[in-house]
Phi, psi and omega in degrees: 000157176267129182257131177303132183062032179278173175293146176303139173101346181159175181276148171230136185242126181225145192208177178233112184292148183225164175207162181123161188273147176288147177232188184295331184269003185244145179201166168225131186213162176297144176295148173238162184307329178295338179280349188307317180293320182288324177301313174303319181301306181295324180294309185296314177304312189292312176305312179302319189267298186278344188229032174293329181277352188253312189267145177308145177301317183301325180289316179299310180298330180273006186300140175223115182298318178305311176304309181296319175304314179297321178297315178291323180298322178289324179293328182284315192271334179222071181296153182298323181215170185289340179282348176280151176192161172227129178247143173244152171253137182231148167229123189051237181261015184251135166281114187245000177184174181200160173225148172230145186206162182178189172296150190286152167275111176262023180296336182276004173098009182288151174267171177286138183291134180290353183274358181111185183309140186242142164255124178268129179270108180278334181207136165218104186226139170234131176302126189312322188287352175250020179285170176057033172242006176097005185287323178295319177301312183295319179296318181297313179297322180292326175297312181302311180300315182297314183299314183299324180296336181264006178091009181285146179243358193208141169251148178221151174210141185256136178233138177291144174298133185101348172272070185286339175294306182291325181299317183295323180292310179296320179301316177298331179267015170098007178277164179210151173297142184251357176098348179279137184231143171235161169233114187264142177272105180269356181095343177236018186131164180282152175229121179269132177235156180238146180268137174240151182215164168203146175288140169296136186107339177237003192263042179192162179301144177278000000 
């Protein structure tokens, strides 16, 4: 799937691991168009701060919140298919994270999984200052529930080499690498990404 303001050549998913029990002031819900500016803000801020050593400098330095917000508004209001979606995590009155998902992009030569229909998590981001409050885990669980409702049996996510934070988060949630590797052309050099996956029913923290 195409991620608004993604790196050229394909989607890149990065995230912040979180932990903790949900409370009355936290929630996950489907995104609405009015969330687009906050989604773009969280994406840009998290990429620039937490992932400067992972993502190409040209991508980070060329980030434009307004352009990204327009793309996210389109993704929310006119998704390519009914299986595409964007969820947001909130704490009190603040939008603190989001996840985007949809059918997988098989342009890298991957075959259809024998485990059944797959939903690709194109982005899972929590603003660093809101980390370790359980938002990432709740977003991942909500994606799994939503994907299962569309008939998916498997979740997939592509991670850049060096994104050990998200890799550790996914491993703790029961995910594993599946062996697929892509090299993306970012315009300022190649970016190698690895595919991670989990079967639904196993794709979330216990």
